[in-house]
N, C-alpha and C positions, 0 to 999 in steps of 0.2 A: 505321417508314411513315409516309407524311400521305396523307390520304385526302379525294376529291372530297367527303365529307360532313361536312368540316371537321376532322375528327379527327387525332389522331398516336396509333398503335399502338406501344406497346413489346413487344420480342420478348426470350423469355431464348434469347442467341446460344448457351447449353450445349447445350439443350435442343430449340429451334425452336419452342417453344411459347410460347402468347401470353400476356404479363405484364400489360400495364395499357392503358386506352384514358383518353388526355387530350381533354378537351372544353372550349371557351370560350376558345380561344387567339385562335380567327378567327370570323366571321359569314359567310364564304364559303368556298368549297373551298380547300382547301390546295393549291399546286401543287408546292412542294418544301420538302427538308428536306437541312442541312446542318450537319455535326459541327462542331462548336468546337476548330481547331487547339489553343488554348490553354486551353481547361477542359474536360476528358472529360465532366462533368456536364451540358453545355448543347449545344443544337441552335437553329440558326436554321432558322426556317420563311415560306413567303412565301406568302402568301395572296389571294385574287381580292378582297379587301377592301383590297387597296391598299395592305397593312401587313407587316410584317418582325415576325418577333416573336423575342425570345433566351428560350427554354424551359430553366429548368433539370429536368431529366429527374428529380432524387430528387425534389423538392417539388411537380412537375406543376403549374407558376406560371409565367409571363411575366414575367422579370426586367425586361425592356426592351422598351420596342416603338418601332419605326422608322416614321414615315409624313411624308410632305412632300407639298403640294397637286399639284409636279409628276411625283408617282410614279405611274404606272397599271400595275397588272397585265391584262392586255385578255386571257392566252390561258392556258391549262392547262397549255403546257408551261413557262413562263417560269420562271427558274430563280434564286436566289439562293447567293453565295457568299460566305467571309469570304476576307481576307487573310489571308499564311502567320503573322503573328504573330497574328490573332486579335483586330486593333485597330479592323478596319475592315470592314462589310459592303457 
């Protein structure tokens, strides 16, 4: 799950228990998370810092950052997604 405190929280799906908190991927609230259809170890996050971040949940690290001067995330309900083959965001 992603949160307005700019953190990503990982949960154990077997028990429902909290597993790990990832910080430092964004410096503003994170508005959405999308699981990569081509890599089960990666999620795409969308932040109010106007960036998308491809996060490796095994390493707790941003493997690729996407930003463009024309992209602005101006609302908390803005959502990012990936193409079915995982090649495009």
